[in-house]
N, C-alpha and C positions, 0 to 999 in steps of 0.2 A: 445549464449550468452556470455560473459565473466564474471569471479567475480568481473572486475573495469565496466565491464557495469551494472549490476546488483549495485554495492554499488550507482554510478550515477541518475540510476535509482531511488530506492529508497532515494537518497537527494532530489533529483527532485521530486518527489511524497508528502515529507513530508515539502516542502518549501508550494506547492500547499496547502495540509491542513492546514499549519499554519494561510497563506494569508485567506482561509475560513471561517476557524472558527473564525480570527474578522467578515465575514458578515453577518453569517451565527445564528440565533438561536441555542439554544442548542440542543433542538429535531433535528432538520434538519443537524447539526452537527452528533449526535449521529449517524443517519441516515448513511450517508456519510460513517462513521469510519468502522461502518460493513461492509459497498458496498466495500470497500478501501481494507478490511482484507478479502473477500472471491477472490477478480481480486489477492489478493498477493499471496496467495494460490495457485491459478489455474498460476499464471505466474512460481512460485516458490516452487513446492513441498518438502512436505517433505521429508529428504536423504532416511526414510524407504519404503517411497513409490515409487522412484525412484528403488533402487533399487533390486525391487523385479520382 
């Protein structure tokens, strides 16, 4: 995945998150953010993890 693809995916995910925030209560949104963070870490591991 190119850097441009990663940026576009990030923008898309943030747009979805913004839309969901308005439709969810605060607890559900916090759980969603935690889940999304885990998915992003799996998709885009830290540079020190990939260079090892």
